[in-house]
N, C-alpha and C positions, 0 to 999 in steps of 0.2 A: 456572312460573318468574316471579318478580316483576320489574317494571321496574328496581327498585333493585338486584336481584341481577345483572341483565344489564348495567346501567351499571357496577357495581362490577367485574364481570369484565373489561369493556372497559378500564376505568381501570387495573386490575392489569396487563393485557397491555401496554398502552401504556407504563406505568411501567417495564417491563422493558427497553425500548429504550434504547440508550446516548444520553445527553444529554437525555433526557426526564424531567424531574422531575414531582412531583405536579401543579403548576400547569399545566405544558405538557400533561400527559396529560389534565387536565380540559378545557383549551381545545380540544384535538383531539377529545375524546369529544363535547363539546357541539356542535362544528362538524359532526361526523358525524351526530349526532342530528337536526340541523336541515337537513342536506343531503337532496336527494331520493334515493330508493332507487337510482336509476340511478348516481349518483355513488359511493355507497357500494359498489355492486356492481362498478363499474369498478376501484376501489381493491382490493377483495378479489380480483378476477380478476388484477390486475397482480401482486399478492403471490404468488398461487398459480403464475402463469405463470413468474415469475422463479425460484421454487424448483424448478419442474419442468424448465425449459429451460436454465438457466445452471449450468455446472459448471466445473471447473478444466481449463485447457489441458493436454494430455498432455505437452507439450514444456516450457513455461515456467511453468505454474501460475498464469497470469493467468486472468481470467474468460473463458469461451468458451461458444458455443452449438453449435459443431461440435467435432470431436476436437481441433483446434488453434485458437487464437484468431486473430482477424483480423490481428494484427501478425505472428505467426509465418508466416501464409499469404501475407503481402504480398511479392511478388517485388522491390519497389522498396526494401526495407529493406537497410541495411548489415549483412550477415551476419558481419562480422569483429569486431563489438563486441557485448558483452552488458552491459546495465546491471542490476545486482543491487539489488533493492528488498525491503523487508520484507513489504508487503501489496499486493494488487491495486490498491487506491485510490492507491498511490504511482505506479503506471504512469500512471494518468489525470492526475495532477498534472504529471508530466514531459511527457506528450504535449501537454498544454495549452500548454506553452512553445513548441512548434514547433521547438525547437533540437536535438532528438536524433532520429536516424533509424535507429538500430540495433535490436537485439533486446533482450529483457528476460529476467530470471529472477526469479521471486517466491519468496522463502524461506518464506513462510507464518508470519512472525514474526521475532523476534530472540533472540539468546542472552540469557537472563535467569535466572541461578541462583536468584534469590528466588522466581521462579514455576516453578522446576524445569524450565526449558526449556534444553536443551543443544543442541549441534550435531546430535545424532542425531534430534531432534524436528523439525528444519528440512529443507528441500529442498536441502541442501548436497551430498549424495551424487549427486543428479541433476545438479546444476551441474557437478560434477567429471566426470561421465560425458559431459556435453555438451562440456566442454573437451577430452576425450579423442577425440571423434569428429566434432566440428565444427571448421571452420577459423577459430578465434577468436584474434585478435591482442591484444585489450584487454578487460579486465573493469573496468567502472566501478562502484564500490561507492557506492550512494546510500541508505544507511540513515540514519535520523534522527541528528542530532548530539547525542544524549544518551548516558548511560552504557551502556545496552544496545546502542544503535546503534554506538557506538565499539568496544565489546567484540566485537561481531559483525564489524565492519570489520577489526579487527586479526586476528581468527581467520582470516577469509577471505584476507587478504593473506598471512599466514604459510603458509597451505595452498596457495594458488594460485601464488605466486612461484616455487617450485621447479619448476613445470611449464613454465617459460619463457614464460609469458603476462604481458604488461604489466598491472599493476594500478594503477588510479588511484582517487581519492576525490573526491567533489564538494567544491568549495571552500565554505567557510562563513565568514560574516563579517557585515558591517553591511548592514541592509536599505536599499534605495534610499529616499531621503527621510528617513532616520533621523538623529538628532543624536548626536554623539560623547558628549556629557555624559550621555545617558540609556542608553548601551550598557553592559551588564554586562562585567566584566573578562574572562570567558571568551570572549564574542563578540568583544570588541575585540582580545584576544590572537590569536584565530584569524584575524581580518581582517589583522592585521600579518603573521602567518605566511604567509597566502595572497596576499600582495601581488604585484602584477605590474607590469612596466615599462609606461610610457605614452609 
């Protein structure tokens, strides 16, 4: 196998990663070529380890290395609230704020008819089962504020409200430090709707 063939194979594989274009793939490939063998070996080991060790939590579908994730296992969490998100990476974003101390439920995506993803392809059935046998008082829907996220939020609200559980949605609006003149109409409209007394 020639050096050019090996390099092209690496470039092709790196190019399949999300957010990595041809230039970025080339930079990473050349960095790895110039790195010592130990560094490349550590990267390869880390990739293999994460694929072998990390799976979905049996309760909330977040990433876990045990049967349940560390959040589901934490006895200090508020077990009366579930924050529903689209993907495991959304859990990490909310956790970084330090403002939420309840449980999570990861849908594994959002409703997207264009991509042929309906409610049955998501972990909605499992969410409803949790609401049936866990003492949940509030479901906070934290899907992205786009068409698919809003569609998913509306579907969940219609499905959950008849169960007698409070349903809320993350407020959306202006970013801190933003200027009104640069805000789009949808963002500004949502900021007005989500206003609060001061």
